[in-house]
VEXFI-285793 format. One line per 8 residues: number of its first residue (from 1); their letters; for each residue z, x, y of C-alpha. Coordinates in pm, 1 decimal, decimal comma, padded with zeros to 6 digits. Layout:
BEGIN
NUM = A = Z X Y; ...
! end
This chain:
BEGIN
1 = MNLARRRV = 00000,0 -00000,1 -00000,1; -00095,8 00135,3 00340,1; 00201,9 00034,0 00552,9; 00060,0 00213,6 00856,3; -00208,0 -00053,6 00907,3; 00036,0 -00343,1 00942,4; 00070,6 -00523,6 01271,3; 00372,8 -00482,2 01496,2
9 = ITVVGIGA = 00698,8 -00635,4 01374,1; 00955,4 -00738,7 01634,5; 01320,0 -00668,1 01557,9; 01557,3 -00886,7 01759,6; 01922,9 -00795,3 01796,0; 02153,3 -01096,6 01797,3; 02527,1 -01124,5 01853,2; 02794,4 -01356,9 01720,8
17 = DGWDGLPP = 02727,9 -01578,5 02025,2; 02388,8 -01662,4 01877,3; 02102,7 -01810,8 02076,7; 02308,4 -01857,2 02392,4; 02369,4 -01482,1 02418,7; 02004,6 -01380,0 02384,2; 01810,2 -01250,1 02686,0; 01481,4 -01424,3 02778,0
25 = ASRQALAA = 01258,0 -01164,5 02609,7; 01436,8 -01208,6 02277,0; 01422,2 -01587,5 02298,6; 01053,6 -01574,7 02376,6; 00982,5 -01348,3 02079,5; 01171,2 -01579,6 01844,3; 01001,3 -01889,9 01978,5; 00660,2 -01729,2 01922,4
33 = AEVLVGSP = 00734,7 -01611,5 01568,7; 00557,1 -01753,0 01265,4; 00807,7 -01606,2 01024,0; 01172,2 -01516,1 01083,6; 01354,4 -01270,9 00853,6; 01729,4 -01215,4 00844,2; 02049,3 -01259,5 00648,4; 02159,2 -01620,6 00592,5
41 = RQLDLVPE = 02431,6 -01577,5 00856,0; 02185,6 -01443,1 01110,4; 01929,2 -01715,6 01040,0; 02195,9 -01978,7 01100,4; 02248,5 -01837,6 01452,2; 01892,8 -01933,8 01555,6; 01838,9 -02309,6 01598,1; 01531,5 -02473,9 01452,9
49 = SPAPPGPV = 01273,1 -02608,3 01695,7; 01012,5 -02877,3 01627,6; 00759,5 -02691,1 01842,5; 00486,4 -02515,4 01640,3; 00511,7 -02134,8 01642,4; 00268,6 -01933,8 01846,7; 00237,5 -01745,4 02174,3; 00447,2 -01887,6 02455,6
57 = PEGPAPRS = 00221,7 -01974,8 02749,7; 00270,4 -01789,4 03070,5; 00219,8 -01919,3 03420,0; 00333,0 -01872,4 03777,7; 00706,6 -01875,4 03818,3; 00854,1 -02167,2 04010,2; 01019,4 -02111,9 04343,9; 01359,8 -02103,1 04179,5
65 = GGPAHPPA = 01261,0 -01771,5 04019,5; 01283,1 -01898,6 03660,1; 00994,8 -01882,8 03410,8; 00717,7 -02137,6 03450,8; 00728,9 -02213,2 03079,3; 01074,8 -02129,9 02944,5; 01072,7 -02078,5 02569,3; 01194,2 -02360,8 02351,5
73 = RGTAAERV = 01550,7 -02354,3 02223,2; 01502,1 -02204,6 01879,6; 01200,3 -02146,6 01662,8; 00984,0 -02339,8 01418,9; 00910,8 -02020,8 01223,1; 00931,9 -02004,8 00846,4; 01269,8 -01855,4 00751,2; 01288,2 -01575,7 00495,2
81 = PLPSPLLP = 01625,7 -01432,3 00386,5; 01654,3 -01055,7 00356,8; 01634,3 -00940,8 -00006,5; 01919,1 -00763,4 -00180,7; 01920,5 -00477,4 -00250,6; 01730,4 -00419,8 00069,1; 01554,3 -00084,3 00041,9; 01368,4 -00130,4 -00288,1
89 = SLPALVES = 01242,2 -00473,1 -00178,1; 01154,6 -00393,8 00182,3; 00796,3 -00263,1 00132,7; 00698,1 -00579,9 -00055,8; 00857,5 -00794,5 00214,6; 00663,0 -00611,6 00486,0; 00345,7 -00658,9 00281,3; 00404,5 -01035,1 00276,0
97 = LDGREACV = 00427,5 -01043,0 00657,4; 00080,5 -00896,0 00707,2; -00128,6 -01089,0 00958,4; 00160,3 -01306,8 01080,0; 00373,6 -01294,4 01392,1; 00703,0 -01176,3 01243,7; 01053,1 -01128,8 01378,9; 01337,6 -00959,1 01193,3
105 = LASGDPMF = 01694,2 -01033,6 01299,8; 01954,2 -00758,6 01328,3; 02320,6 -00771,2 01422,3; 02381,8 -00616,5 01763,5; 02174,9 -00306,4 01830,5; 01906,4 -00279,3 01556,9; 01879,9 00098,7 01608,5; 02251,3 00165,6 01555,3
113 = HGIGSTLV = 02290,4 00190,2 01176,6; 02066,6 -00115,9 01164,9; 01749,3 -00242,7 01004,7; 01548,8 -00137,6 01310,2; 01599,6 00226,4 01210,2; 01493,5 00149,8 00853,4; 01172,8 -00024,0 00962,1; 01082,4 00260,0 01198,5
121 = RLLGAERV = 01117,9 00509,2 00914,5; 00903,8 00289,3 00691,2; 00630,3 00188,3 00937,4; 00649,1 00433,0 01227,1; 00774,5 00367,8 01578,8; 00437,0 00237,9 01695,4; 00456,8 -00053,4 01447,8; 00803,7 -00173,2 01543,5
129 = RVLPHVSS = 00909,9 -00343,6 01865,4; 01287,0 -00348,1 01916,6; 01473,7 -00591,8 02141,2; 01838,2 -00478,8 02126,4; 02157,0 -00672,8 02179,8; 02500,3 -00534,8 02271,6; 02643,3 -00345,1 01973,5; 02980,5 -00424,4 01817,3
137 = VSLACARL = 03090,3 -00073,4 01918,9; 03025,5 -00143,3 02287,2; 03202,7 -00478,3 02265,1; 03504,6 -00326,4 02089,7; 03533,1 -00044,6 02343,6; 03509,5 -00296,8 02625,0; 03798,0 -00499,8 02481,2; 04013,8 -00191,1 02419,4
145 = GWPVENVE = 03929,7 -00003,8 02738,5; 03805,6 00296,9 02538,3; 03525,9 00512,7 02681,3; 03239,8 00486,0 02431,3; 03152,5 00855,2 02460,9; 03501,2 00954,0 02341,8; 03498,7 00738,2 02029,0; 03393,1 00839,8 01676,8
153 = VVSLVGRP = 03224,2 00570,7 01468,5; 03257,6 00563,3 01088,8; 03073,7 00308,6 00875,1; 03237,9 00196,6 00552,4; 02966,0 -00055,8 00470,5; 02860,0 00039,6 00119,6; 03075,3 00352,7 00136,4; 03427,2 00427,8 00005,4
161 = PAALHAAL = 03720,1 00439,1 00249,6; 03739,2 00814,8 00180,2; 03453,9 00858,1 00428,5; 03713,7 00804,8 00701,3; 03917,9 01115,0 00609,6; 03708,8 01366,6 00801,8; 03739,8 01167,3 01126,7; 04120,6 01168,2 01133,8
169 = APGRRVLV = 04282,9 01401,5 01383,9; 04574,2 01361,5 01626,0; 04469,7 01182,9 01944,1; 04125,4 01081,3 01811,3; 03999,5 00727,0 01856,5; 03792,4 00594,6 01568,3; 03600,9 00269,4 01524,3; 03548,9 00167,6 01162,9
177 = LGGSPEAV = 03256,2 -00060,5 01079,4; 03310,6 -00259,5 00762,3; 03586,5 -00195,7 00513,2; 03913,2 -00386,8 00500,4; 04209,9 -00333,4 00732,6; 04435,2 -00312,7 00427,5; 04231,5 -00028,0 00273,1; 04221,5 00158,2 00602,9
185 = GRLLDERG = 04597,0 00119,7 00638,0; 04657,7 00262,7 00289,9; 04432,8 00557,5 00363,3; 04612,4 00632,6 00689,4; 04946,5 00632,4 00507,2; 04816,1 00862,0 00234,0; 04671,0 01112,4 00480,9; 04981,7 01133,1 00699,7
193 = YGPSRVTV = 04851,4 00910,1 00979,0; 05067,3 00605,5 00908,0; 05199,3 00583,0 01268,5; 04843,5 00533,1 01401,4; 04784,0 00224,6 01614,2; 04537,1 -00007,0 01439,0; 04358,5 -00303,8 01597,6; 04128,5 -00547,2 01417,8
201 = LSDLGSPA = 03860,0 -00704,6 01638,5; 03678,0 -00998,4 01478,9; 03377,9 -01215,0 01577,9; 03326,8 -01019,5 01898,9; 03135,2 -01215,5 02159,6; 03177,0 -01553,0 01989,5; 03413,7 -01840,0 02076,8; 03617,4 -01744,6 01765,8
209 = ESVRPGTG = 03674,0 -01386,6 01885,6; 04013,7 -01239,4 01802,9; 04187,0 -00907,7 01873,8; 04491,1 -00843,6 01654,0; 04715,0 -00537,9 01606,8; 04804,7 -00415,4 01257,8; 04637,2 -00385,1 00919,8; 04671,9 -00744,5 00802,6
217 = PAPSGLHV = 04372,6 -00934,2 00661,6; 04085,7 -00981,8 00904,9; 04015,2 -01347,0 00993,8; 03641,4 -01285,4 00951,0; 03402,0 -01060,1 00765,6; 03252,5 -00965,4 01103,3; 03509,9 -00719,4 01228,0; 03561,6 -00374,3 01368,4
225 = IAVDCVAA = 03876,7 -00173,9 01293,7; 04000,0 00045,3 01578,7; 04225,4 00340,3 01492,5; 04413,2 00534,3 01759,7; 04517,5 00832,5 01546,3; 04880,9 00943,1 01545,8; 04995,7 01200,6 01289,9; 05329,5 01160,6 01115,1
233 = PGTEPLSR = 05578,7 01448,6 01151,4; 05488,8 01729,6 00913,5; 05123,7 01632,8 00879,3; 04891,8 01934,4 00887,8; 04565,3 01834,8 01061,2; 04250,1 01971,7 00899,3; 03996,3 02131,1 01131,6; 03622,5 02092,0 01088,9
241 = ASGLPDGA = 03581,3 02461,8 01155,3; 03505,2 02684,4 00856,2; 03794,3 02817,6 00650,7; 04024,9 02533,4 00549,4; 04349,8 02642,6 00382,3; 04307,3 02710,6 00011,2; 04577,1 02450,7 -00051,5; 04349,6 02178,2 00086,8
249 = FEHDGQLT = 04148,6 02199,7 -00236,6; 04243,8 02110,1 -00590,7; 04131,7 02408,3 -00802,6; 04191,0 02610,1 -01118,8; 04141,4 02947,0 -00949,4; 03762,9 02906,5 -00924,0; 03766,6 02886,9 -00546,1; 03595,6 03085,6 -00272,4
257 = KREVRAVS = 03904,0 03188,9 -00079,5; 03961,5 03099,9 00281,7; 03856,6 03420,4 00458,7; 03550,3 03478,9 00240,9; 03457,1 03110,7 00271,1; 03461,0 03130,9 00651,2; 03232,4 03435,5 00650,3; 02998,7 03280,4 00392,4
265 = LSRLAPLP = 02963,3 02959,1 00591,3; 02891,5 03155,2 00908,6; 02598,4 03314,4 00724,7; 02481,4 02978,4 00587,8; 02484,4 02850,4 00948,2; 02475,7 02470,8 00891,0; 02276,1 02261,4 01136,2; 02277,0 01879,3 01166,5
273 = GELLWDVG = 02059,8 01711,2 00906,7; 02029,8 02012,6 00677,1; 02071,2 02027,2 00298,6; 02268,8 02291,0 00105,4; 02260,6 02387,9 -00259,5; 02602,3 02521,2 -00363,9; 02533,6 02711,1 -00686,5; 02842,3 02799,2 -00886,3
281 = AGAGSIAI = 03043,8 02537,0 -00703,4; 03382,4 02589,0 -00869,6; 03603,4 02362,7 -00657,8; 03316,5 02265,1 -00425,0; 03475,1 02423,2 -00118,4; 03152,3 02560,9 00032,6; 02959,3 02235,4 -00009,4; 03248,7 02028,2 00124,4
289 = EWMRTHPS = 03300,8 02241,7 00433,9; 02923,7 02244,7 00494,9; 02920,2 01862,7 00500,3; 03227,6 01843,5 00724,2; 03047,1 02030,4 01002,2; 02833,2 01724,1 01086,4; 02800,9 01372,7 00939,3; 02428,3 01424,5 00873,8
297 = CAAVAVES = 02472,2 01745,7 00672,0; 02411,0 01699,4 00299,1; 02491,6 01913,6 -00003,1; 02432,8 01932,6 -00377,0; 02711,9 02092,4 -00581,2; 02594,7 02215,0 -00922,6; 02869,5 02285,9 -01174,5; 02833,9 02351,2 -01547,1
305 = RAERAGRI = 03184,9 02246,0 -01651,7; 03269,6 01876,0 -01655,1; 03635,3 01918,1 -01556,7; 03536,6 02122,4 -01252,0; 03268,2 01870,6 -01158,8; 03533,7 01599,4 -01161,0; 03756,1 01818,9 -00945,8; 03473,2 01864,8 -00695,3
313 = RRNADALG = 03435,0 01487,3 -00665,1; 03808,0 01444,9 -00602,1; 03805,0 01719,5 -00339,3; 03504,3 01561,1 -00168,7; 03684,0 01225,4 -00148,2; 04008,3 01379,9 -00024,5; 03830,5 01574,8 00251,2; 03610,0 01293,6 00377,9
321 = VPALRVVE = 03267,3 01370,0 00227,6; 03236,1 01129,7 -00068,5; 02855,4 01142,3 -00039,3; 02852,3 01496,1 -00182,7; 02618,4 01492,4 -00482,5; 02753,4 01669,0 -00789,4; 02509,9 01783,9 -01060,6; 02653,6 01890,5 -01394,9
329 = GKAPAALE = 02444,7 02165,0 -01555,2; 02368,5 02535,8 -01567,2; 02150,1 02710,6 -01316,0; 01864,9 02763,9 -01280,3; 01766,1 02475,1 -01510,4; 01992,9 02229,3 -01326,0; 01809,1 02296,8 -00999,1; 01482,9 02146,8 -01122,7
337 = GLPAPDAV = 01379,4 01836,6 -00929,7; 01636,3 01874,7 -00649,4; 01516,2 01830,0 -00290,0; 01418,4 02155,5 -00119,1; 01723,6 02309,5 00050,0; 01768,0 02448,2 00399,0; 02035,1 02684,9 00269,2; 02155,0 02806,8 -00071,2
345 = FVGGGATA = 02493,4 02952,4 -00158,4; 02539,4 03131,0 -00490,7; 02911,0 03170,6 -00548,6; 02899,8 03220,9 -00923,3; 02653,4 03306,7 -01196,2; 02427,7 03523,3 -00980,0; 02329,5 03730,6 -01282,9; 02185,6 03430,4 -01470,1
353 = PGLIETCW = 01820,6 03515,8 -01545,4; 01586,5 03375,1 -01282,9; 01858,5 03220,1 -01068,1; 01803,6 03410,1 -00745,3; 01424,1 03389,5 -00788,0; 01449,0 03011,8 -00824,6; 01674,7 02972,1 -00521,5; 01456,9 03193,5 -00303,4
361 = AALRPGGR = 01138,5 03008,5 -00403,5; 01295,5 02668,9 -00333,2; 01418,0 02756,3 00017,5; 01237,5 02602,0 00311,1; 01092,3 02839,6 00573,7; 01381,1 02945,7 00797,0; 01627,2 02874,6 00516,3; 01926,7 03095,8 00446,5
369 = LVVNAVTL = 02030,8 03241,4 00110,4; 02387,7 03371,6 00072,3; 02507,5 03533,1 -00251,3; 02866,7 03642,7 -00312,7; 02928,2 03913,5 -00572,2; 03255,3 04036,2 -00725,4; 03157,6 04213,9 -01045,2; 02971,2 04545,2 -01059,6
377 = ESEALVTQ = 02683,6 04374,1 -01238,7; 02635,7 04106,1 -00975,7; 02682,4 04360,3 -00695,9; 02410,1 04580,5 -00846,7; 02179,0 04277,8 -00860,4; 02227,9 04176,2 -00495,7; 02182,6 04539,3 -00391,6; 01842,4 04535,8 -00558,9
385 = WYGRLGGD = 01748,7 04212,5 -00381,6; 01872,8 04354,8 -00052,4; 01639,7 04651,1 -00102,7; 01352,5 04411,4 -00167,5; 01407,1 04144,3 00098,1; 01647,1 04300,7 00345,0; 01894,8 04077,1 00521,6; 02260,1 04160,8 00570,6
393 = LVRLAVQR = 02492,2 04318,6 00311,9; 02865,5 04337,7 00378,3; 03177,0 04397,3 00170,6; 03493,5 04204,3 00252,8; 03836,3 04332,6 00154,1; 04132,2 04103,7 00223,8; 04496,5 04205,1 00203,9; 04789,3 03969,1 00238,1
401 = ASPVGGFT = 05146,9 04048,9 00324,7; 05382,2 03974,8 00035,2; 05738,4 04067,2 -00069,9; 05794,9 04409,1 -00225,1; 06155,0 04401,4 -00339,1; 06355,3 04351,3 -00023,9; 06065,3 04459,0 00196,0; 05712,3 04340,4 00278,3
409 = GWRAAMPV = 05391,6 04513,9 00177,5; 05017,7 04455,9 00157,9; 04869,5 04313,0 -00159,9; 04493,0 04356,7 -00190,7; 04258,9 04096,1 -00335,1; 03937,0 04187,2 -00512,7; 03666,1 04287,3 -00263,5; 03365,8 04056,7 -00228,3
417 = TVWSVTKR = 03012,1 04167,1 -00143,3; 02820,8 03911,9 00063,8; 02441,4 03931,1 00084,2; 02264,7 03698,2 00327,7; 01895,4 03672,9 00413,0; 01669,7 03434,1 00603,2; 01332,6 03321,4 00469,7; 01096,0 03400,0 00752,8
425 = DAAGTGAE = 00760,9 03249,6 00657,5; 00605,2 02970,9 00453,7; 00487,0 03216,6 00187,7; 00846,6 03309,1 00109,8; 00798,7 03682,4 00179,6; 00848,5 03925,6 00462,2; 01216,5 03871,3 00529,1; 01327,3 04109,0 00800,9
433 = RDTSGAEA = 01609,0 04360,1 00768,5; 01932,1 04333,5 00965,3; 01935,7 03954,8 00972,0; 02247,8 03758,3 00887,8; 02084,7 03429,0 00804,2; 02260,8 03270,5 01101,8; 01970,0 03325,5 01340,6; 01606,2 03212,4 01376,8
441 = GREGRSVA = 01490,6 02860,4 01455,1; 01450,1 02606,5 01181,2; 01378,3 02237,6 01163,7; 01664,4 02006,0 01075,3; 01598,1 01737,3 00820,2; 01709,1 01385,1 00896,6; 01903,6 01212,7 00620,5; 01770,0 00879,0 00501,7
449 = HATGEDGG = 01994,6 00581,2 00568,6; 01971,7 00262,2 00370,7; 02080,1 00005,7 00620,0; 02261,5 -00320,7 00573,4; 02369,3 -00607,0 00791,3; 02609,5 -00573,8 01082,2; 02570,3 -00207,5 01157,2; 02643,9 -00086,3 00805,5
457 = HLIGKDGN = 02458,6 00189,7 00629,7; 02441,5 00361,2 00294,4; 02376,5 00728,1 00319,4; 02196,9 00905,5 00040,3; 02290,7 01281,4 00027,3; 02245,7 01571,6 -00210,3; 02493,7 01821,6 -00362,2; 02591,8 02160,8 -00572,1
465 = MTGSAEAA = 02597,4 02381,2 -00910,4; 02747,3 02618,8 -01192,1; 03076,0 02814,2 -01214,9; 03168,5 03171,8 -01308,0; 03436,0 03433,9 -01256,5; 03290,1 03516,6 -00916,3; 03400,5 03183,0 -00771,9; 03757,7 03302,0 -00819,7
473 = AP = 03707,2 03578,8 -00566,8; 03940,7 03586,1 -00265,8
! end
């Protein structure tokens, strides 16, 4: 099907106040529609009109300044409910609209986690006309007196409450779309943010609007949960900067330790929208911290041992990135069929035959490869690759103060060799020496969002790989 040839589809944002809250342009588009698509709730907000659908005539405006031919109240268009699940059925739905004047309803702003964004990705911006309404975020901020630019928005529509973890920090203001107030309250208690001030705003903009403090049941499914974060005494906030405490992760010793992790992530240099392969994931710390840098960053964690793969999933939930994709299998075979990465981290199993070749070949132009080595065998291998491709080769030695009898001394951890290199051209050759992998321009990849009603979205992301003794390095 050639979706690019379809005629323009108009997406109309509508609020809980229905037809009465629509601006003239939106009313006119609905009155002229031959087919109207939306959820059952949205379709009920648009009254039916006996007038036949078609273009609304235009004429000279009367002296009062109003339109000469104001659009009828409502539309006589055929009504088509949105299919569920939405994404697999959307191309066929668009196909059925061919040659007809079509309007698609969206809650609030169609381009804010809405179906407008989905249609633009499917058809192209030139085939979609968007008539926005006020978003639920703007309405909530207006009721609370919160500056919109200082608020973080987290959608729990189609996502587990764990997605909220990464947004919690003392003094932060968070608006949660979807989810239940009870689940949000439990999460806040578990994460040490029980004293936070929670407000549930329901049916914003409608006569039934309500604004209630607390985490009790919402009076309506159309609600926004506002969280003014307050940490309980003793709570240790977790930064989004690289190098979380080792204790933030559940692990069996297969963990890239804090200092080495911070250096490795600086070489990986995550940018918004980029995808990481974490090969030899161990506890998943590299992939998890990569995804915490920006909500659009994605990662695939590949791990050969089932118990460690389960541990990675639990760590991802606990640290606010439940969309981390975990692949159980051994590299390089487990890498087959994965989306091309913008960066690859090999924290374990570097000596597996063909692993580094596979990772290097899969990298996008401008992508960064970082390999950590602890054993003499893996260090010899990365030294050979450094001689072939160049890049940056460093050895990290970490010592920690610890008791020595009644005194304090330095206890050394095993040194770690870190090789990093940037792929400079489309052919995958010609990497320059003395590069850290943190420089050079590269294109960020946008992550696909499967949108739902009322500002919700499902985010599809990709994750990590195998484990070895090297992941236990400091």
